[in-house]
Structures are given as C-alpha cells and as structure tokens.
GUGU-215977 format. One record per residue: residue number from 1; x, y, z of N, C-alpha, C in turn. Coordinates in steps of 0.001 Angstrom, whole numbers. Layout:
N
[drenlo NUM, [X, Y, Z], [X, Y, Z], [X, Y, Z]];
...
//
This chain:
93
[drenlo 1, [35249, 155518, 76674], [35293, 154714, 75462], [36587, 155024, 74733]];
[drenlo 2, [37207, 153992, 74216], [38460, 154202, 73492], [38211, 154124, 71995]];
[drenlo 3, [39113, 154720, 71258], [39031, 154645, 69809], [39992, 153570, 69337]];
[drenlo 4, [39793, 153016, 68141], [40685, 151972, 67648], [42142, 152421, 67697]];
[drenlo 5, [43000, 151552, 68190], [44411, 151859, 68269], [44837, 152417, 69615]];
[drenlo 6, [43875, 152857, 70433], [44211, 153345, 71774], [44487, 152161, 72691]];
[drenlo 7, [45425, 152344, 73596], [45707, 151329, 74605], [44942, 151696, 75855]];
[drenlo 8, [44243, 150739, 76401], [43514, 150950, 77646], [44202, 150112, 78705]];
[drenlo 9, [44739, 150768, 79709], [45461, 150072, 80761], [44500, 149698, 81875]];
[drenlo 10, [44254, 148399, 82011], [43422, 147916, 83111], [43663, 146431, 83294]];
[drenlo 11, [43491, 145977, 84522], [43626, 144554, 84823], [42369, 143839, 84351]];
[drenlo 12, [42525, 142596, 83893], [41328, 141851, 83489], [40486, 141505, 84711]];
[drenlo 13, [39198, 141282, 84507], [38353, 140872, 85631], [38855, 139545, 86205]];
[drenlo 14, [38581, 139323, 87467], [38965, 138060, 88108], [38239, 136906, 87420]];
[drenlo 15, [38919, 135777, 87335], [38287, 134593, 86760], [37260, 134035, 87720]];
[drenlo 16, [36194, 133556, 87155], [35189, 132882, 87971], [35600, 131434, 88160]];
[drenlo 17, [34809, 130688, 88889], [35130, 129267, 89067], [35197, 128587, 87701]];
[drenlo 18, [36196, 127790, 87496], [36389, 127117, 86215], [35716, 125745, 86268]];
[drenlo 19, [34543, 125661, 85725], [33771, 124434, 85698], [33676, 123793, 87089]];
[drenlo 20, [33096, 124493, 88070], [33029, 123919, 89418], [32223, 122634, 89463]];
[drenlo 21, [31399, 122381, 88451], [30597, 121154, 88484], [31481, 119920, 88561]];
[drenlo 22, [32636, 119929, 87906], [33512, 118757, 87936], [34103, 118545, 89320]];
[drenlo 23, [34494, 119607, 89984], [35034, 119499, 91341], [33973, 118867, 92248]];
[drenlo 24, [32764, 119398, 92172], [31672, 118884, 93000], [31302, 117452, 92631]];
[drenlo 25, [31288, 117154, 91353], [30921, 115816, 90893], [31949, 114764, 91292]];
[drenlo 26, [33229, 115117, 91252], [34288, 114156, 91549], [34604, 114023, 93037]];
[drenlo 27, [34225, 114988, 93843], [34553, 114967, 95275], [34117, 113685, 95991]];
[drenlo 28, [32932, 113123, 95727], [32550, 111886, 96421], [33481, 110702, 96132]];
[drenlo 29, [34205, 110732, 95028], [35115, 109641, 94693], [36315, 109584, 95636]];
[drenlo 30, [36592, 110683, 96341], [37707, 110709, 97281], [37528, 109671, 98388]];
[drenlo 31, [36296, 109350, 98719], [36009, 108372, 99775], [36111, 106928, 99279]];
[drenlo 32, [36335, 106750, 97968], [36389, 105404, 97387], [37589, 105253, 96453]];
[drenlo 33, [38806, 105386, 96978], [39987, 105281, 96107], [40007, 103949, 95357]];
[drenlo 34, [40387, 104023, 94102], [40527, 102823, 93284], [39262, 102352, 92598]];
[drenlo 35, [38098, 102911, 92935], [36837, 102487, 92307], [36485, 103405, 91153]];
[drenlo 36, [36125, 102793, 90040], [35689, 103556, 88872], [34248, 104011, 89076]];
[drenlo 37, [33923, 105182, 88544], [32561, 105701, 88576], [32242, 106356, 87243]];
[drenlo 38, [31029, 106145, 86781], [30539, 106830, 85588], [30202, 108255, 86012]];
[drenlo 39, [30852, 109246, 85406], [30636, 110638, 85818], [29922, 111479, 84762]];
[drenlo 40, [29810, 110950, 83544], [29094, 111685, 82494], [28761, 110734, 81361]];
[drenlo 41, [27680, 111017, 80671], [27361, 110303, 79436], [27300, 111335, 78320]];
[drenlo 42, [27749, 110920, 77157], [27815, 111811, 75999], [27196, 111105, 74798]];
[drenlo 43, [26696, 111873, 73828], [26041, 111265, 72669], [27001, 110786, 71579]];
[drenlo 44, [28295, 111111, 71720], [29247, 110702, 70687], [30597, 110371, 71312]];
[drenlo 45, [31365, 109566, 70606], [32712, 109240, 71066], [33561, 110508, 71125]];
[drenlo 46, [33391, 111379, 70146], [34172, 112617, 70107], [33931, 113443, 71369]];
[drenlo 47, [32679, 113581, 71768], [32351, 114368, 72968], [32892, 113690, 74224]];
[drenlo 48, [32778, 112374, 74291], [33279, 111647, 75470], [34794, 111765, 75583]];
[drenlo 49, [35493, 111584, 74471], [36953, 111675, 74511], [37435, 113111, 74745]];
[drenlo 50, [36673, 114095, 74288], [37025, 115493, 74559], [36895, 115781, 76054]];
[drenlo 51, [35820, 115298, 76658], [35635, 115484, 78103], [36723, 114764, 78875]];
[drenlo 52, [37018, 113531, 78484], [38086, 112766, 79133], [39416, 113504, 79002]];
[drenlo 53, [39691, 114049, 77831], [40932, 114792, 77605], [41028, 116039, 78468]];
[drenlo 54, [39913, 116760, 78613], [39904, 117952, 79462], [40148, 117589, 80922]];
[drenlo 55, [39575, 116490, 81358], [39795, 116040, 82735], [41236, 115585, 82935]];
[drenlo 56, [41749, 114790, 82005], [43111, 114270, 82112], [44135, 115402, 82120]];
[drenlo 57, [43911, 116421, 81305], [44834, 117555, 81214], [44569, 118600, 82306]];
[drenlo 58, [43613, 118314, 83191], [43229, 119224, 84268], [42864, 120602, 83727]];
[drenlo 59, [42170, 120619, 82577], [41667, 121881, 82035], [40424, 122322, 82800]];
[drenlo 60, [39897, 121434, 83594], [38801, 121741, 84503], [39301, 121475, 85913]];
[drenlo 61, [38690, 122098, 86874], [39136, 121964, 88262], [38626, 120649, 88842]];
[drenlo 62, [39553, 119836, 89333], [39204, 118581, 89998], [39814, 118605, 91399]];
[drenlo 63, [39295, 117796, 92307], [39897, 117747, 93642], [41359, 117315, 93544]];
[drenlo 64, [42191, 117741, 94494], [43600, 117376, 94447], [43808, 115878, 94592]];
[drenlo 65, [44897, 115409, 94021], [45237, 113996, 94102], [45540, 113431, 92739]];
[drenlo 66, [45734, 112122, 92712], [45989, 111425, 91447], [44674, 110845, 90932]];
[drenlo 67, [44432, 111050, 89647], [43174, 110636, 89018], [43456, 109858, 87743]];
[drenlo 68, [42517, 109009, 87378], [42501, 108355, 86071], [41141, 108621, 85455]];
[drenlo 69, [41122, 108829, 84142], [39886, 109070, 83427], [39861, 108193, 82182]];
[drenlo 70, [38674, 107762, 81792], [38520, 106908, 80613], [37213, 107258, 79919]];
[drenlo 71, [37147, 106956, 78635], [35918, 107118, 77856], [35663, 105793, 77147]];
[drenlo 72, [34421, 105319, 77196], [34069, 104037, 76593], [32649, 104090, 76023]];
[drenlo 73, [32430, 103270, 75031], [31078, 103120, 74491], [30264, 102303, 75486]];
[drenlo 74, [29050, 102771, 75800], [28198, 102081, 76766], [27070, 101332, 76090]];
[drenlo 75, [26579, 101859, 75040], [25444, 101260, 74346], [25275, 101984, 73028]];
[drenlo 76, [24206, 101679, 72358], [23960, 102306, 71059], [23766, 103800, 71233]];
[drenlo 77, [24695, 104583, 70686], [24585, 106032, 70725], [24866, 106661, 72080]];
[drenlo 78, [25533, 105929, 72967], [25853, 106504, 74276], [27287, 106144, 74661]];
[drenlo 79, [28003, 107142, 75108], [29399, 106977, 75498], [29567, 107510, 76910]];
[drenlo 80, [30318, 106771, 77718], [30508, 107149, 79109], [31885, 107742, 79364]];
[drenlo 81, [31926, 108643, 80319], [33182, 109177, 80820], [33305, 108668, 82254]];
[drenlo 82, [34408, 108001, 82540], [34622, 107366, 83830], [35795, 108017, 84549]];
[drenlo 83, [35733, 108012, 85874], [36802, 108591, 86681], [37097, 107656, 87839]];
[drenlo 84, [38349, 107700, 88267], [38725, 106978, 89472], [39815, 107758, 90175]];
[drenlo 85, [39593, 107925, 91474], [40574, 108600, 92335], [41575, 107544, 92773]];
[drenlo 86, [42843, 107811, 92542], [43912, 106868, 92889], [44369, 107098, 94326]];
[drenlo 87, [44566, 108332, 94706], [45029, 108651, 96050], [45677, 110018, 96071]];
[drenlo 88, [46218, 110389, 97221], [46856, 111706, 97326], [47991, 111859, 96330]];
[drenlo 89, [48232, 113083, 95935], [49348, 113357, 95021], [50639, 112994, 95709]];
[drenlo 90, [51550, 112407, 94954], [52863, 112067, 95525], [53662, 113334, 95723]];
[drenlo 91, [54361, 113378, 96838], [55199, 114552, 97117], [56386, 114563, 96165]];
[drenlo 92, [56702, 115751, 95670], [57869, 115876, 94781], [59136, 115667, 95596]];
[drenlo 93, [60092, 114915, 95038], [61338, 114684, 95775], [62420, 115599, 95295]];
//
C-alpha cells in the first residue's frame, strides 16, 4: 500500500475488449455492402446521436472498412441508429 504522494511504478492492466457488442452486431453488414440496417433504438435523440457519434468517431470497435452511420426519429419516443457498410478501406497512397 502506498501513502499519498508516493509514486507507484507499474504498468496499467491490459485493456479488455472495447464494446465488442458493436463489432459483433455490425459484422453481418459486411455481406451486404451499401444496405442500411437498424442497429439500435434509443429513447431520445440525444442518446441516438451520441451512439451515432461514437460509431462515426470509431470510439467503439467496428469491423474494418468504410462505414456510414445515421440517427433518425422512428416514431413517438423512439430514435434509431442506422449503419451501412460501404466497402473495404481504401489503401493509402
């Protein structure tokens, strides 16, 4: 046990999978390039757009390739998060 002000030299624990549910959820879209799919429903626009933003910024792990994400109102009190796989990532030139 260390006392306040002491430095403890140690490596941080290894990171666990970062939201593996998104990787698993989006993987089937690889077989259908260009098709939109509803991947989540949220109770508010704020929650839907936050999820869309996390996906767009790749703050969660998604399968490799080019992706598009959108958030839209679906009905009264329900907002959808949509995804579409565009295709393989373009090679850097």
